PASEBA-1860 file (N, C-alpha, C; in nm, 3 decimals):
! residues 238
1> MSHESVPE> -3.498/-8.698/-10.168/-3.465/-8.837/-10.203/-3.318/-8.855/-10.205 ~ -3.267/-8.966/-10.150/-3.127/-8.988/-10.140/-3.074/-9.053/-10.267 ~ -2.962/-9.009/-10.325/-2.900/-9.065/-10.442/-2.753/-9.100/-10.413 ~ -2.741/-9.222/-10.358/-2.606/-9.268/-10.318/-2.541/-9.336/-10.441 ~ -2.411/-9.345/-10.443/-2.341/-9.412/-10.549/-2.237/-9.511/-10.496 ~ -2.243/-9.634/-10.547/-2.141/-9.731/-10.508/-2.028/-9.726/-10.601 ~ -1.910/-9.709/-10.553/-1.788/-9.697/-10.640/-1.750/-9.833/-10.701 ~ -1.687/-9.827/-10.816/-1.643/-9.953/-10.876/-1.514/-9.995/-10.805
9> SPQHSEPH> -1.484/-10.129/-10.820/-1.361/-10.179/-10.761/-1.297/-10.265/-10.863 ~ -1.179/-10.227/-10.916/-1.116/-10.296/-11.026/-1.059/-10.429/-10.986 ~ -1.060/-10.461/-10.859/-1.002/-10.594/-10.814/-1.092/-10.706/-10.837 ~ -1.224/-10.682/-10.874/-1.317/-10.787/-10.878/-1.358/-10.814/-11.022 ~ -1.417/-10.932/-11.048/-1.459/-10.972/-11.181/-1.592/-10.900/-11.212 ~ -1.639/-10.912/-11.344/-1.757/-10.847/-11.386/-1.876/-10.914/-11.322 ~ -1.992/-10.839/-11.318/-2.110/-10.890/-11.245/-2.192/-10.991/-11.324 ~ -2.119/-11.085/-11.392/-2.190/-11.196/-11.456/-2.141/-11.331/-11.422
17> ASVDSVVP> -2.072/-11.336/-11.306/-2.018/-11.461/-11.256/-2.135/-11.549/-11.195 ~ -2.111/-11.669/-11.165/-2.215/-11.760/-11.112/-2.277/-11.697/-10.985 ~ -2.408/-11.685/-10.987/-2.477/-11.631/-10.871/-2.452/-11.712/-10.746 ~ -2.470/-11.846/-10.757/-2.459/-11.932/-10.643/-2.321/-11.931/-10.577 ~ -2.219/-11.908/-10.660/-2.080/-11.920/-10.609/-2.032/-11.795/-10.546 ~ -2.094/-11.676/-10.568/-2.038/-11.555/-10.521/-2.119/-11.488/-10.415 ~ -2.244/-11.524/-10.399/-2.326/-11.450/-10.300/-2.331/-11.526/-10.165 ~ -2.279/-11.461/-10.063/-2.280/-11.525/-9.930/-2.412/-11.528/-9.872
25> ELPLRALG> -2.432/-11.617/-9.771/-2.561/-11.619/-9.706/-2.584/-11.492/-9.617 ~ -2.701/-11.441/-9.623/-2.732/-11.328/-9.545/-2.854/-11.362/-9.453 ~ -2.870/-11.291/-9.339/-2.983/-11.325/-9.251/-3.115/-11.310/-9.325 ~ -3.213/-11.388/-9.281/-3.347/-11.379/-9.338/-3.403/-11.240/-9.316 ~ -3.467/-11.182/-9.416/-3.520/-11.046/-9.412/-3.416/-10.945/-9.359 ~ -3.303/-10.948/-9.424/-3.190/-10.864/-9.380/-3.225/-10.717/-9.373 ~ -3.326/-10.669/-9.453/-3.361/-10.531/-9.456/-3.462/-10.497/-9.343 ~ -3.523/-10.593/-9.284/-3.615/-10.565/-9.176/-3.752/-10.521/-9.223
33> HDTPIFLV> -3.784/-10.528/-9.352/-3.913/-10.487/-9.399/-3.938/-10.559/-9.530 ~ -4.065/-10.548/-9.578/-4.101/-10.617/-9.703/-4.121/-10.525/-9.821 ~ -4.065/-10.401/-9.810/-4.080/-10.307/-9.919/-4.014/-10.360/-10.049 ~ -4.083/-10.361/-10.158/-4.028/-10.417/-10.279/-3.902/-10.337/-10.329 ~ -3.809/-10.406/-10.394/-3.697/-10.341/-10.450/-3.709/-10.351/-10.600 ~ -3.688/-10.238/-10.671/-3.701/-10.232/-10.813/-3.562/-10.197/-10.871 ~ -3.518/-10.275/-10.970/-3.392/-10.247/-11.042/-3.416/-10.185/-11.173 ~ -3.360/-10.072/-11.205/-3.376/-10.006/-11.333/-3.236/-9.992/-11.394
41> GMMGAGKT> -3.233/-9.970/-11.527/-3.109/-9.951/-11.597/-3.119/-10.008/-11.740 ~ -3.016/-9.983/-11.817/-3.015/-10.022/-11.957/-3.009/-10.174/-11.969 ~ -3.050/-10.224/-12.089/-3.028/-10.363/-12.124/-2.879/-10.392/-12.116 ~ -2.844/-10.499/-12.043/-2.703/-10.535/-12.033/-2.637/-10.476/-11.906 ~ -2.713/-10.404/-11.825/-2.659/-10.340/-11.701/-2.640/-10.442/-11.593 ~ -2.698/-10.565/-11.608/-2.685/-10.663/-11.502/-2.805/-10.679/-11.412 ~ -2.927/-10.623/-11.460/-3.040/-10.630/-11.367/-3.090/-10.769/-11.331 ~ -3.087/-10.864/-11.432/-3.128/-10.994/-11.403/-3.030/-11.071/-11.315
49> TIGKALAR> -2.905/-11.066/-11.352/-2.800/-11.133/-11.278/-2.790/-11.087/-11.135 ~ -2.782/-10.952/-11.124/-2.775/-10.897/-10.987/-2.902/-10.912/-10.912 ~ -3.015/-10.895/-10.982/-3.143/-10.915/-10.919/-3.167/-11.051/-10.861 ~ -3.129/-11.152/-10.936/-3.144/-11.289/-10.886/-3.053/-11.309/-10.756 ~ -2.930/-11.255/-10.763/-2.840/-11.270/-10.650/-2.894/-11.195/-10.530 ~ -2.949/-11.073/-10.553/-2.997/-10.995/-10.444/-3.121/-11.061/-10.379 ~ -3.210/-11.119/-10.459/-3.324/-11.179/-10.410/-3.289/-11.307/-10.330 ~ -3.192/-11.380/-10.381/-3.145/-11.502/-10.311/-3.086/-11.460/-10.174
57> ALRRDFLD> -3.003/-11.354/-10.174/-2.944/-11.312/-10.047/-3.043/-11.267/-9.946 ~ -3.155/-11.209/-9.993/-3.255/-11.159/-9.904/-3.373/-11.253/-9.881 ~ -3.367/-11.370/-9.945/-3.477/-11.469/-9.933/-3.607/-11.408/-9.986 ~ -3.592/-11.341/-10.099/-3.710/-11.282/-10.160/-3.741/-11.350/-10.297 ~ -3.861/-11.333/-10.340/-3.898/-11.374/-10.479/-3.832/-11.280/-10.580 ~ -3.782/-11.334/-10.687/-3.731/-11.247/-10.796/-3.822/-11.250/-10.915 ~ -3.850/-11.135/-10.970/-3.935/-11.117/-11.087/-3.857/-11.036/-11.193 ~ -3.863/-11.085/-11.315/-3.808/-11.021/-11.436/-3.927/-10.969/-11.514
65> LDHELEAR> -3.940/-10.840/-11.536/-4.053/-10.777/-11.595/-4.068/-10.831/-11.738 ~ -3.963/-10.846/-11.812/-3.974/-10.898/-11.949/-4.030/-11.035/-11.952 ~ -3.978/-11.119/-11.859/-4.022/-11.260/-11.854/-4.176/-11.264/-11.812 ~ -4.213/-11.180/-11.721/-4.349/-11.174/-11.678/-4.436/-11.135/-11.795 ~ -4.395/-11.034/-11.875/-4.469/-10.989/-11.994/-4.480/-11.104/-12.091 ~ -4.376/-11.180/-12.120/-4.383/-11.286/-12.213/-4.478/-11.399/-12.163 ~ -4.474/-11.426/-12.040/-4.560/-11.524/-11.987/-4.702/-11.489/-11.994 ~ -4.737/-11.362/-11.975/-4.876/-11.315/-11.977/-4.930/-11.305/-12.121
73> CGVRIPVI> -4.847/-11.269/-12.216/-4.890/-11.263/-12.354/-4.878/-11.396/-12.427 ~ -4.789/-11.479/-12.382/-4.770/-11.613/-12.443/-4.675/-11.613/-12.558 ~ -4.603/-11.502/-12.588/-4.509/-11.508/-12.692/-4.383/-11.426/-12.647 ~ -4.272/-11.442/-12.720/-4.148/-11.374/-12.689/-4.162/-11.224/-12.725 ~ -4.082/-11.148/-12.663/-4.083/-10.997/-12.684/-4.063/-10.959/-12.825 ~ -3.969/-11.020/-12.897/-3.953/-10.986/-13.040/-4.083/-11.007/-13.123 ~ -4.162/-11.105/-13.081/-4.286/-11.131/-13.150/-4.389/-11.020/-13.118 ~ -4.390/-10.974/-12.996/-4.479/-10.860/-12.956/-4.443/-10.738/-13.036
81> FEIEGEKG> -4.312/-10.712/-13.046/-4.268/-10.594/-13.125/-4.308/-10.612/-13.270 ~ -4.292/-10.731/-13.326/-4.331/-10.753/-13.466/-4.473/-10.732/-13.492 ~ -4.558/-10.780/-13.401/-4.701/-10.771/-13.420/-4.764/-10.636/-13.385 ~ -4.715/-10.584/-13.274/-4.782/-10.460/-13.216/-4.689/-10.337/-13.221 ~ -4.564/-10.352/-13.258/-4.471/-10.241/-13.250/-4.431/-10.204/-13.115 ~ -4.344/-10.105/-13.104/-4.294/-10.065/-12.971/-4.411/-10.001/-12.886 ~ -4.494/-9.930/-12.953/-4.607/-9.866/-12.883/-4.697/-9.973/-12.811 ~ -4.730/-10.083/-12.885/-4.803/-10.183/-12.818/-4.735/-10.253/-12.716
89> FRKRECQV> -4.605/-10.275/-12.731/-4.527/-10.340/-12.632/-4.521/-10.253/-12.502 ~ -4.504/-10.122/-12.518/-4.490/-10.039/-12.402/-4.625/-10.038/-12.327 ~ -4.737/-10.040/-12.402/-4.862/-10.044/-12.332/-4.878/-10.168/-12.244 ~ -4.842/-10.280/-12.295/-4.850/-10.409/-12.215/-4.748/-10.408/-12.104 ~ -4.634/-10.345/-12.127/-4.528/-10.340/-12.026/-4.582/-10.259/-11.906 ~ -4.654/-10.153/-11.937/-4.711/-10.069/-11.829/-4.808/-10.153/-11.743 ~ -4.890/-10.236/-11.811/-4.987/-10.318/-11.733/-4.916/-10.413/-11.639 ~ -4.806/-10.481/-11.688/-4.737/-10.579/-11.608/-4.664/-10.509/-11.494
97> LDDCTVRP> -4.602/-10.400/-11.521/-4.529/-10.323/-11.420/-4.628/-10.277/-11.310 ~ -4.739/-10.228/-11.349/-4.841/-10.184/-11.255/-4.887/-10.297/-11.162 ~ -4.891/-10.416/-11.217/-4.932/-10.536/-11.135/-4.819/-10.581/-11.044 ~ -4.698/-10.587/-11.094/-4.584/-10.639/-11.019/-4.545/-10.545/-10.907 ~ -4.557/-10.417/-10.924/-4.502/-10.324/-10.826/-4.594/-10.316/-10.697 ~ -4.708/-10.378/-10.701/-4.792/-10.382/-10.573/-4.753/-10.504/-10.489 ~ -4.661/-10.590/-10.539/-4.631/-10.707/-10.457/-4.519/-10.679/-10.357 ~ -4.541/-10.712/-10.229/-4.437/-10.686/-10.131/-4.330/-10.797/-10.136
105> DIVLATGG> -4.218/-10.769/-10.075/-4.115/-10.867/-10.049/-4.056/-10.929/-10.181 ~ -4.044/-10.851/-10.284/-3.985/-10.897/-10.414/-3.864/-10.811/-10.450 ~ -3.783/-10.868/-10.545/-3.685/-10.791/-10.614/-3.731/-10.799/-10.764 ~ -3.758/-10.683/-10.824/-3.808/-10.674/-10.959/-3.704/-10.616/-11.053 ~ -3.667/-10.687/-11.159/-3.581/-10.631/-11.259/-3.667/-10.583/-11.369 ~ -3.665/-10.451/-11.398/-3.752/-10.392/-11.496/-3.679/-10.396/-11.634 ~ -3.756/-10.374/-11.746/-3.697/-10.362/-11.876/-3.624/-10.228/-11.886 ~ -3.529/-10.224/-11.978/-3.451/-10.109/-11.999/-3.529/-9.976/-12.024
113> GAVIAAEN> -3.644/-9.994/-12.098/-3.721/-9.880/-12.137/-3.847/-9.859/-12.049 ~ -3.854/-9.929/-11.941/-3.977/-9.921/-11.855/-3.992/-9.777/-11.797 ~ -3.883/-9.706/-11.786/-3.889/-9.566/-11.720/-3.939/-9.465/-11.820 ~ -3.960/-9.505/-11.948/-4.006/-9.406/-12.045/-4.149/-9.350/-12.012 ~ -4.236/-9.441/-11.970/-4.369/-9.395/-11.937/-4.378/-9.327/-11.800 ~ -4.448/-9.216/-11.797/-4.451/-9.140/-11.674/-4.524/-9.215/-11.561 ~ -4.631/-9.300/-11.602/-4.702/-9.376/-11.499/-4.614/-9.485/-11.444 ~ -4.524/-9.532/-11.524/-4.427/-9.634/-11.461/-4.329/-9.571/-11.370
121> RSALRTRG> -4.279/-9.450/-11.402/-4.185/-9.382/-11.314/-4.261/-9.351/-11.180 ~ -4.383/-9.310/-11.188/-4.452/-9.278/-11.060/-4.470/-9.401/-10.980 ~ -4.506/-9.516/-11.041/-4.528/-9.638/-10.966/-4.391/-9.681/-10.896 ~ -4.283/-9.672/-10.974/-4.151/-9.713/-10.920/-4.120/-9.619/-10.805 ~ -4.132/-9.498/-10.821/-4.089/-9.398/-10.715/-4.172/-9.421/-10.584 ~ -4.299/-9.444/-10.602/-4.385/-9.435/-10.486/-4.409/-9.570/-10.417 ~ -4.382/-9.683/-10.484/-4.420/-9.815/-10.435/-4.304/-9.898/-10.377 ~ -4.179/-9.853/-10.397/-4.069/-9.931/-10.351/-3.939/-9.853/-10.354
129> LVVYLRAS> -3.828/-9.928/-10.324/-3.694/-9.874/-10.325/-3.627/-9.904/-10.464 ~ -3.578/-9.796/-10.524/-3.533/-9.811/-10.671/-3.379/-9.802/-10.674 ~ -3.318/-9.906/-10.735/-3.176/-9.909/-10.749/-3.148/-9.900/-10.905 ~ -3.068/-9.795/-10.944/-3.026/-9.776/-11.079/-2.892/-9.848/-11.099 ~ -2.890/-9.950/-11.185/-2.766/-10.021/-11.212/-2.707/-9.953/-11.341 ~ -2.596/-9.890/-11.325/-2.536/-9.805/-11.433/-2.413/-9.879/-11.492 ~ -2.398/-9.864/-11.623/-2.285/-9.919/-11.693/-2.252/-9.831/-11.817 ~ -2.131/-9.840/-11.859/-2.082/-9.765/-11.979/-2.141/-9.824/-12.105
137> VDELFRRT> -2.139/-9.742/-12.205/-2.184/-9.795/-12.342/-2.101/-9.909/-12.384 ~ -1.967/-9.902/-12.365/-1.883/-10.009/-12.410/-1.914/-10.139/-12.335 ~ -1.941/-10.130/-12.206/-1.977/-10.247/-12.124/-2.114/-10.303/-12.170 ~ -2.206/-10.217/-12.191/-2.341/-10.258/-12.233/-2.337/-10.330/-12.367 ~ -2.257/-10.277/-12.464/-2.242/-10.340/-12.592/-2.179/-10.479/-12.583 ~ -2.073/-10.488/-12.499/-2.009/-10.615/-12.480/-2.102/-10.720/-12.429 ~ -2.195/-10.682/-12.340/-2.285/-10.780/-12.280/-2.404/-10.815/-12.362 ~ -2.436/-10.730/-12.459/-2.560/-10.747/-12.536/-2.530/-10.785/-12.683
145> SRDRNRPL> -2.409/-10.786/-12.724/-2.376/-10.795/-12.869/-2.420/-10.934/-12.927 ~ -2.430/-11.032/-12.846/-2.470/-11.165/-12.903/-2.615/-11.203/-12.869 ~ -2.684/-11.109/-12.806/-2.820/-11.141/-12.761/-2.921/-11.111/-12.875 ~ -2.991/-11.218/-12.922/-3.086/-11.207/-13.028/-3.228/-11.160/-12.982 ~ -3.242/-11.146/-12.860/-3.373/-11.113/-12.805/-3.384/-10.965/-12.767 ~ -3.316/-10.882/-12.842/-3.315/-10.736/-12.817/-3.366/-10.664/-12.946 ~ -3.493/-10.645/-12.963/-3.550/-10.588/-13.087/-3.495/-10.447/-13.113 ~ -3.469/-10.370/-13.006/-3.425/-10.223/-13.028/-3.282/-10.223/-13.081
153> LATPDPKG> -3.204/-10.336/-13.072/-3.065/-10.336/-13.114/-3.051/-10.407/-13.247 ~ -3.162/-10.435/-13.312/-3.157/-10.495/-13.447/-3.139/-10.384/-13.553 ~ -3.029/-10.316/-13.544/-3.000/-10.204/-13.630/-2.861/-10.222/-13.687 ~ -2.825/-10.142/-13.791/-2.690/-10.154/-13.847/-2.582/-10.107/-13.752 ~ -2.620/-10.025/-13.656/-2.518/-9.968/-13.558/-2.574/-9.991/-13.417 ~ -2.572/-10.111/-13.362/-2.630/-10.133/-13.227/-2.555/-10.056/-13.118 ~ -2.423/-10.040/-13.133/-2.354/-9.963/-13.027/-2.398/-9.817/-13.027 ~ -2.416/-9.757/-13.156/-2.468/-9.621/-13.162/-2.609/-9.612/-13.101
161> TLRSLLEA> -2.688/-9.719/-13.127/-2.825/-9.718/-13.072/-2.821/-9.717/-12.919 ~ -2.734/-9.804/-12.865/-2.716/-9.805/-12.722/-2.683/-9.672/-12.665 ~ -2.591/-9.606/-12.731/-2.543/-9.473/-12.690/-2.659/-9.371/-12.686 ~ -2.740/-9.375/-12.796/-2.857/-9.288/-12.803/-2.957/-9.316/-12.699 ~ -2.986/-9.441/-12.677/-3.085/-9.479/-12.578/-3.034/-9.444/-12.429 ~ -2.907/-9.462/-12.407/-2.858/-9.424/-12.275/-2.870/-9.278/-12.252 ~ -2.833/-9.195/-12.353/-2.840/-9.049/-12.340/-2.984/-9.005/-12.307 ~ -3.078/-9.069/-12.378/-3.221/-9.030/-12.356/-3.277/-9.079/-12.222
169> REPLYQEV> -3.228/-9.195/-12.173/-3.292/-9.258/-12.056/-3.216/-9.219/-11.926 ~ -3.088/-9.181/-11.935/-3.015/-9.149/-11.810/-3.086/-9.059/-11.716 ~ -3.142/-8.948/-11.763/-3.211/-8.860/-11.672/-3.337/-8.927/-11.609 ~ -3.401/-9.017/-11.680/-3.518/-9.083/-11.622/-3.481/-9.185/-11.518 ~ -3.369/-9.257/-11.541/-3.316/-9.350/-11.437/-3.279/-9.272/-11.315 ~ -3.211/-9.158/-11.330/-3.178/-9.078/-11.215/-3.299/-9.021/-11.146 ~ -3.405/-8.991/-11.218/-3.523/-8.933/-11.157/-3.589/-9.033/-11.059 ~ -3.585/-9.161/-11.093/-3.654/-9.259/-11.007/-3.569/-9.322/-10.902
177> ADLTVDTG> -3.428/-9.308/-10.920/-3.337/-9.385/-10.837/-3.326/-9.333/-10.693 ~ -3.325/-9.426/-10.601/-3.290/-9.396/-10.459/-3.146/-9.427/-10.437 ~ -3.087/-9.510/-10.520/-2.948/-9.560/-10.509/-2.895/-9.586/-10.647 ~ -2.778/-9.533/-10.678/-2.712/-9.560/-10.807/-2.588/-9.641/-10.785 ~ -2.577/-9.751/-10.867/-2.466/-9.847/-10.852/-2.398/-9.869/-10.990 ~ -2.267/-9.849/-10.988/-2.192/-9.871/-11.111/-2.152/-10.018/-11.117 ~ -2.188/-10.091/-11.220/-2.169/-10.231/-11.227/-2.047/-10.276/-11.312 ~ -1.963/-10.184/-11.347/-1.856/-10.217/-11.444/-1.771/-10.333/-11.413
185> TMSVGQLV> -1.695/-10.329/-11.300/-1.596/-10.436/-11.278/-1.612/-10.507/-11.138 ~ -1.710/-10.469/-11.061/-1.726/-10.527/-10.933/-1.801/-10.662/-10.940 ~ -1.764/-10.757/-10.851/-1.827/-10.892/-10.857/-1.974/-10.879/-10.813 ~ -2.047/-10.981/-10.846/-2.191/-10.985/-10.804/-2.201/-10.982/-10.655 ~ -2.124/-11.066/-10.590/-2.131/-11.078/-10.441/-2.103/-10.942/-10.372 ~ -1.997/-10.872/-10.418/-1.963/-10.746/-10.360/-2.071/-10.642/-10.387 ~ -2.132/-10.643/-10.510/-2.235/-10.556/-10.540/-2.357/-10.577/-10.453 ~ -2.389/-10.702/-10.437/-2.508/-10.730/-10.356/-2.488/-10.688/-10.213
193> LQIVDRLK> -2.377/-10.715/-10.157/-2.351/-10.676/-10.015/-2.360/-10.526/-10.001 ~ -2.301/-10.450/-10.093/-2.305/-10.300/-10.085/-2.444/-10.253/-10.104 ~ -2.514/-10.309/-10.199/-2.655/-10.263/-10.223/-2.737/-10.283/-10.096 ~ -2.728/-10.402/-10.032/-2.800/-10.430/-9.911/-2.771/-10.332/-9.803 ~ -2.643/-10.303/-9.787/-2.595/-10.214/-9.683/-2.652/-10.077/-9.704 ~ -2.654/-10.029/-9.826/-2.704/-9.892/-9.855/-2.858/-9.885/-9.857 ~ -2.922/-9.999/-9.894/-3.067/-10.002/-9.883/-3.114/-9.990/-9.737 ~ -3.037/-10.051/-9.644/-3.072/-10.040/-9.504/-3.072/-9.896/-9.452
201> QLDKPIDR> -2.992/-9.813/-9.520/-2.982/-9.672/-9.476/-3.093/-9.581/-9.527 ~ -3.170/-9.629/-9.622/-3.274/-9.547/-9.683/-3.397/-9.544/-9.594 ~ -3.454/-9.427/-9.581/-3.574/-9.401/-9.510/-3.669/-9.333/-9.602 ~ -3.761/-9.411/-9.661/-3.843/-9.359/-9.766/-3.990/-9.394/-9.743 ~ -4.085/-9.303/-9.744/-4.224/-9.339/-9.734/-4.278/-9.407/-9.859 ~ -4.350/-9.515/-9.836/-4.405/-9.604/-9.949/-4.554/-9.601/-9.954 ~ -4.609/-9.585/-10.074/-4.754/-9.590/-10.094/-4.798/-9.730/-10.095 ~ -4.881/-9.774/-9.993/-4.929/-9.909/-9.988/-5.070/-9.921/-10.034
209> SAQSRPAN> -5.128/-9.818/-10.093/-5.269/-9.813/-10.128/-5.297/-9.878/-10.259 ~ -5.197/-9.891/-10.351/-5.223/-9.948/-10.482/-5.260/-10.096/-10.476 ~ -5.356/-10.134/-10.561/-5.404/-10.271/-10.563/-5.388/-10.334/-10.706 ~ -5.379/-10.463/-10.711/-5.380/-10.532/-10.844/-5.508/-10.505/-10.919 ~ -5.502/-10.484/-11.047/-5.620/-10.463/-11.133/-5.651/-10.585/-11.206 ~ -5.775/-10.621/-11.213/-5.817/-10.748/-11.282/-5.763/-10.752/-11.427 ~ -5.768/-10.641/-11.497/-5.722/-10.643/-11.638/-5.578/-10.675/-11.661 ~ -5.501/-10.658/-11.551/-5.355/-10.690/-11.561/-5.319/-10.833/-11.522
217> SSENMRAD> -5.421/-10.913/-11.487/-5.394/-11.051/-11.454/-5.337/-11.133/-11.572 ~ -5.268/-11.238/-11.546/-5.211/-11.321/-11.652/-5.325/-11.374/-11.745 ~ -5.432/-11.423/-11.691/-5.541/-11.475/-11.765/-5.604/-11.369/-11.856 ~ -5.631/-11.253/-11.804/-5.696/-11.148/-11.883/-5.600/-11.088/-11.989 ~ -5.471/-11.075/-11.958/-5.384/-11.030/-12.059/-5.359/-11.122/-12.173 ~ -5.348/-11.252/-12.139/-5.339/-11.355/-12.243/-5.465/-11.355/-12.331 ~ -5.582/-11.345/-12.272/-5.704/-11.348/-12.346/-5.713/-11.221/-12.437 ~ -5.676/-11.108/-12.386/-5.678/-10.984/-12.465/-5.582/-10.995/-12.578
225> FAASHTAE> -5.460/-11.043/-12.558/-5.363/-11.058/-12.661/-5.411/-11.151/-12.769 ~ -5.459/-11.263/-12.727/-5.508/-11.365/-12.825/-5.624/-11.307/-12.909 ~ -5.712/-11.235/-12.847/-5.832/-11.187/-12.917/-5.797/-11.070/-13.015 ~ -5.684/-11.012/-12.992/-5.642/-10.892/-13.073/-5.577/-10.927/-13.203 ~ -5.544/-11.056/-13.225/-5.458/-11.089/-13.337/-5.513/-11.214/-13.414 ~ -5.471/-11.227/-13.538/-5.513/-11.343/-13.622/-5.460/-11.472/-13.562 ~ -5.520/-11.581/-13.608/-5.491/-11.712/-13.556/-5.340/-11.748/-13.556 ~ -5.270/-11.717/-13.665/-5.129/-11.753/-13.673/-5.042/-11.668/-13.576
233> NKPCTP> -5.094/-11.558/-13.522/-5.014/-11.479/-13.426/-5.067/-11.490/-13.281 ~ -5.155/-11.579/-13.262/-5.212/-11.593/-13.125/-5.110/-11.663/-13.037 ~ -5.111/-11.635/-12.902/-5.012/-11.693/-12.812/-5.007/-11.848/-12.816 ~ -4.891/-11.894/-12.794/-4.876/-12.044/-12.780/-4.920/-12.085/-12.642 ~ -4.948/-12.214/-12.626/-4.984/-12.268/-12.496/-4.858/-12.284/-12.413 ~ -4.859/-12.227/-12.286/-4.739/-12.235/-12.202/-4.712/-12.381/-12.161
END
């Protein structure tokens, strides 16, 4: 498996500038195939921002795994953590990832901890092209310090928590990655162009045999979540 690395460029702004203003138009289906692209990395690494820009440039659908999970359960992620704990959250995350990774022609931004489960790593490795968006602890902390939707960072020392999480997850990100990209100071547009260029160079066999499972559908997951909890904790109506 190829593990390429895109160097940082100090001349450009951080990867959180306006997507519409920095991403140039690229030819339709610039990659020449519909193999899904999966973005992995820590919370704050830029998966959503870069993922949206990459999907727009390639004329693909963009999916955010956390948003998909919230839509299917009917509540925000902090509520899922509060009701079911991290173990329950990870179980449902596995269901949604299993469903999303069988979709062709998408760019999927995964959650920071999605690589923890071995079944998730297997699905990511075998079903698509995986890009690891890498950032330093200082950069991750700067980007997440004001975000109230990060249950794992609700600690007295969120920066220390980020450091510990990164140390534990870095080998897992590297395990699944076909391409590693440092997102520190490069602009979104430059990152997207370089990612596309390097994705074109990858030659990787993809498992096309996986199918969507009925239990992972939005309707079934919402019904299961609602049936599992008391009335006051049941999902809201979308």
